[in-house]
N, C-alpha and C positions, 0 to 999 in steps of 0.2 A: 504494500500500500504506500503510495507516494506521500511524503510528509507535506503538511500544509505549508503554503507560502507564508513567510513572516517578513514584516517590515519593522525595522527598529529605527526610531528617531532619537537622535541626541540633540539636546538644546539647553541653553541657559534658561533660567526661570524668568528672566526679564521679558515682559510682554512685547517690547520692541523687537526682540529676536524670536520669541516663542509663538507669536500669533500666526506666522506662516505655517508652522508645524501643526498647530491646532486646526487651522483652516483646512489644510490638506488632509489631515487625519479624518476630519468630518466628511470630506468628499470621498475618501477611500471607503468609508463605511457605506456610503450611499451607492458607490459604483463598483466596488470590488468585493462582493460577498464571498466569504470563505477565507479571505486574507486576514491573518492575525496581525494586529497593530500593537506595537509596543512603543512606549515613550519613556526615555531615561532623562531625568532632570533633577534639579534640586527641589526640596520639599515645598517651597513656596508655590510651585506650579501644580501641585497634586490636585487641589480643589478645581482649578480651571480645566485640567485634563478630565476629571470626572464629569464636570458640567458639559464639556464638549462631547464626551462619550454618550452621556445620557440624552442630550438633545439630538445628536445624530441618530441614535437608535430610535428615538421617538418619531423622528421625521423621515426615516428611511423607508423605501418601498417595502410593503408587507412581505414580498417574496424573499427579501434579503435575510441571510443568516444573522441572528442577533448576537454578535460577539463584541463585548465591550473592549475598550482600550485597556491594556495592561500597563500600569505605571511602575517604573523602577526608580526608587529614590536614591539620589546621590547625596552623600554628606559633603559638607564644605561650603564655600561661598561662591555664589553665581558671579558672572562677569560684571554686571552693573554695580552691585554694592562694592565689589573689589576695586573698581576704578575710582571710587570716591574716597578711598583710604589714603592716608599720607604716603608719599613716595611715588604715587602715580601722577598726580598733578591735574586730574581732569576738573576738579572743583575750581581750582584757580583758573584754569584755561577757559572754563565756561563763563567766567565773569570778565574776561578781557574784551575790550573794544577792538574789533578787527581793524588792524592796520598792518603795515609791512612787518614791524618788529613783533607785535603781538601774535599775528598769524604765523610767523616763522617759529616763535616759541611753541605754539600749540602744535604745529606740524611736526616739530622735532620730538614731541611726546607720542606721536602715533604708534611707534613700536611698543612703548610701555602701555598705552591704552589697549592695544590689541592683546597684551600679555600682562594683566594686572596681578597675577598670582605669584606668591613666593614659590621658589623651587620645590620645597616640601609639599606645599598645597597642590601644586600642579601635578606632581608625581602621584599624590594620594588620589586625585580625581582621575588621573590616567589609569591607575591600577583598578579603581572601581569600574571604570568604563570598560576596561579589558575583561573584567570578570562578568559584567552584564552581557557583553558581546558573546562571550563563550557560552553563557547560560542560555541566552535566547537563540543562538545559532541562526541568525536571520538570513533570508534569501537576499535581502538588500538592506543596506544601512544608509540612512539619510541624515545629514547633519547641517545645522545652520553655521555660518562662517565665523562666529565669534566664540564658539565652543572649542577653543584651541587644544585642550588636552585630547579631545576626540579627533580633531583634525590630524594631530600628530600620530595618534594610534592608527587611524584608518590608512593614512599615507604609508605607514610602516608595514601593513599587512597586505597579503595577496587576496583580498576580498573585494567584492563589488560594492561600491559606495558612490554617492553623489552628494552634491551640496544643494540645499534649498535655502535661498537667500532672500531676505526682505529688502535687499539693496536694489540698485538701478543698473541699467546697462553701462552707464558712464563709469560706475565704480569698478567694473570688471573688464571693460572693452578698450579703455584708453591705450594700453600698451600695444594694441593691434591696429591703431589708426595710422594711416600713411602720413608721410612728410613730417614726422615728429609733431603732429598737430596737438598731441596731448600737452605740449609745452606752451603753445601760442594760441590755441583756439578755445580750449575749455577751461573755465575757472577752476583753479586748484581748490581741493577740499580745504575748508576752514578759512578761505580767503575772503568770502563775501563779495567777490567781484561780480560784475554784471555779465550777462550773456546777451548778445555777442560781445566779446571782449573788444573794447576800443583799442585802437592801435597804440595809444600812449600807455596803456596798461599791460601790454604784452611783455615788456622787460620785467615788470613787477611779478607777473605770473610765472615767467621762466625762473626767476630767482627763487620763488617759493617752491617750484618743482625741484630745483636743485637742493633746496633744504630738505625736501622729502627724501631724496636719494641719499643725502648725507646722513639723515636720521636712520635710514635702513642699514647703512654701513657702520655707523659709529655708536648707536645707542647700546649701552652695555647690558641691558636686561636680556635680550635674546641670546647674547654670547654666554652670559652666566648660566642661563637655563640649559643651553645646548651642552655645556660642560657637565651639568648635573645629569642630563638625560643619558649621556654616554656611559654613565655608571650602570644604567639599566641594560643598555645594549650599545656596543660601539657603532652599530650601523643606524641607530635611531636618530632621525633628523627632525628638528622642530619645523612645524608648518603652521603659519598663522594666516589670517585673512589677507595680509599684505602680499603673500605669495599666491593668492588666488586671482590676481589681476589688478589689485588695488595699486600696488607699486611694482609688482613683478608678475610675469606670466605664470599661469597655474601649472601643476603637474600634468604631464601628457595624458590624454584620453580621459580626463576628469570631466564629467558632465556637471553643469551648474544650471539649476532652474531659478529664474529670477522673477521677482514680483513687480514687473512693469511691462508695458507694451511699447514698441518702438515709437508709436505716435505720441506717447506721453513724455518722452525723454528728449535730451539734447539730440540734434541730428548727428548721426554717426555714419561715416563712409563705409565702415566694415563692422558687421556683427559676427564674431567668430562662431564656427559651427558648434563648439562645445557649450555655447550659451543658449539657453532656451528661454526667451521672454514669454512668460505665461499670461501677462496682464496682471492687474492688481490682485494679489492673493489676500483676501480679507475673510475674517471669521464669520460663520453663520451664528447669529445670536437670537435669543428669544425676543419677541416684540416687547416694547415698553408696557408696563402694567397699566391698568385702567386709570389709576390716580395720576400717573404721569401724562397719559394721553389726554385726560381731562384738563390738566393744567396747561399743556401745550396748545390745546384747542382754544384757549382764551384769546390768543392774538398771534400773529406771525412772530417768530422767535429768533433772536440772535443768541446762538449757543457758543459760550466761551469755555474752552477746555484746553489748557496749555500743557497737558501731559503730566506724567508722574514726577519727573525730576525737577521741573522748574518751580521754584518756590519764591513767591513775591514777598517783598517787604511791605510794611504798611504804606509808606509813601508811594511805592510803585503801584500798589493796589488802589490807592486813592486816585492816582492819575488815570487808571483804567476806569474806575467807577465814574469819574467826572466825564470822561470821553464818552462812555456808554450813555450816560444820562443826557449829555448834550445832543447826541444823535437821535435818541428817542424823542426828545422834546422837539427837535428840528423837524422830524418826520411828521409829527402832528401839526406843527406850525405851517408847513408848506402844503398841507392837505394830502400828504402821502399815506396817512393812516397811522393807527396805533401799532406800536411794536412793544414787545416785552423781551427781557433778558434772562436767560438761564446761565448762571456763571458758576462752574465748578472751579473753585479757587484752590491753588496750592499755596500754603502759607509757610513762610520761613519761621523757624522756631517751633517750640512744642505748644500745641493748643488742643484743648478738648474739642472733639468733633462738634461742629455746628454751634459752638458757643462763641459769639462775637462780642467781645467786651473791649473797653478802652478804645485804642486807635482802630481796632477792627470793627467795633461798633460804629465808629464814624464812617468807615468805608461802606458798611451796609446802609447807613443813613444817607450817604451821598448818592447812592443809586436810588434809594427810596422805594416808592411804590411801583417803580418801573420794572422790577424784576426780582429774582430770587438768587441769593448768594448762598452757597453751600459748600461744605468740604467734601460731600459725597453725594453722588447720584446713583441710585440703585440700578437704574437701567443702564445698559452698556451704551457708550457713546454712539455706536453704530445704530442702535435701536432708536435713540433720540433723533439722529440725522434722517433715518428712514421713516419717521413719523409723518412726513409731508408737511410739517408745520414750521420747519427751520428754514429761514430765508438767508442766513449767513452763518458760516462756521468761522469762529475766531480761534485759530490753533497755532501751534509752534512750528509747524512744518515738519514734524516727524512723519516718516513714511506711512505708518498706519493711519494717522489722523488725516493726512492728505488724501489717501486713497479712499477712506471711508466716506469723506465728504464728496469726493469726485464721483464715486459709484452711486451716491445718493442724489447726485445732481444739484448739490448745494454750493453756491458761490462762497469763496473763502477770503478771509483777511488773515494774512500770515505774519507772525511775529517771531521769526527764526532767531534763536538765541546762541547757536553754536554749530560747528562742524558742517555735516552734510545737510542740516536744516536750511542753510543758506542756498543750497542748490534748489530746494523746493520753493524758495522765494522767487528764484528765476523762473522755475517751471510754471508757477501759478500765473505769472504775467505772460509768459511765452504762450501758454495755452488759452489765455483770455478768459480765465474763470475766477479772477480775483486780483488782489493787490498785495504786494510786499509792503507792509505797513510800518516798518521800523528801520528804514534805510539810514536815517539820520541818527536814531537813538540806540542802535545796536550796542550791546546785546539785549537791551530791554526795550522800553517804549516810552513815548511822551504823549501827553494828553492831546496836544494839537495834531500831531502827525497821525495818531490812531483815529481821532475823530474824523479827520479829513478822509482817511482811507475807508472807514465805515460808511461815511456819506457817499463816497464814490461808488461803492459796491451796492448800497441799498437804494439810493435814489439819484445818483449822479447821471450825467448824460450817457454813460456807457452801461448803466445798471441793467437795462433790459437786454442788451447784447450779451453781457456776462451771464445773466440767468439763462438765456437761450443756449449759449455755448456750453454751460454746465449741464443742462438737460441733454444736449446732443452727445456729450462725452459719456454721460450716464447710460444712454441708450446703447452706445457703442461698447461700453464696458460694464455689463451687468454685474451685480455684486458677487454672483456665484461663478462667473466665467473663469477667473484666474485660478481658483482652487480646483475647478474641474479640469482645466488644462494640465495643471501640475499632477493631479491624480491619474489622468490618462497617460501622461508621460511615464509615471512610475509603473503603471500597469503594463505598458509596452515593454519596459525593461524586464519586468518579472516574467513576461511571456516569452521573450526572445533571448534574454541574456541570463539564463540560469547559471548560477555561480559555479566556477571551477575552483574547488577548494584545494588548498595545498597543505 
């Protein structure tokens, strides 16, 4: 009797990385009955895996075998929390205003950000991953690109594996572009430079690209870990996301499934064959509950959610509250109609959930009766966006936030605070679906600049055009399409590339 086909996903527990895994696992349950699905990650993801499994099984065709996802818990620290520890530098980098010196400093940290674990932590996660891999004995192993212990393990073994990435084509394809155009045509990550690059900024971009090369060669963290890994095996070679096309070409014959479509990215002359652009890979989520639907039904809604990691100070939040109020009042004054605001706020410092006192009470009062300020929204962001009541998404330009709004047909106001988020600031304007709203105030925002951007998207001369363009892209990229493409690609590999084990 043939053994069942098994798929094993390795992922960090940070949703920015894990969402593509959860989305694709959902699609596999719907499209590949009989395939066992295993997810290995840190404990913080276990609840989300169970919710994904339960919802996928509830909504799967009746004919499908009802096999839940099996979760394998890893001990240790996930990539995201590890990057915010002293010695990595991401917290400091995220608060730098982009300019030549500051961007160069941040770019030089990229190898450390890709590799935030101490050597003993890394090898501990590596050995756990190896044990899970041996126990599950998968037909195919799938990994997201920032789970570096797993990348290193899979690159070392003669087993079939592929990468499932929440990243963009630009992130992986630049080394393959002709005429060294990665140096002069495309804004360097962390640069916050515009696209197309004006001629006078080309030397600036080339210099930052050379800094990235120097970082790859000179950063001591990869060298120290490589020395540590050679104690496990002399042939063991460290593999990070930088060696998947970010700064260097990937290993031969490695397939990479990417969460973007070519028409949503910077124009590229060459998309290498090992890259499969799936379109936006977004999670299937339960609809918002009746209470949230009823609240959203009161008026067209501006939805503000700047992600998990961006934490506002009281003065920053006050500037946003005043900008939001200014725009809502202006909407009524010019006869555009009543608007309301749903603002999931991330607050710097330790605060009891939904207790807004002192300066935070002033922030809530500044917005007043025009909206709701909360630390937590029970409904998933995607469920709010898909309610049909959101007329503008104010987000930080993270890939998941950008794609969820795009697939819901909602115009966007972006406030990118760091690294690759700046690229989505360019994309939102390049695609004609919104405005990059903090070009002057990066890495945060100002009341005037934000209010102007909100007005432009909601009732400015191009507002109707942006809304129509957002609807057009949503029709072109339905919310389930990307995860279905990824699942079908995995199923084809399972059907035609049965592993040759050594």
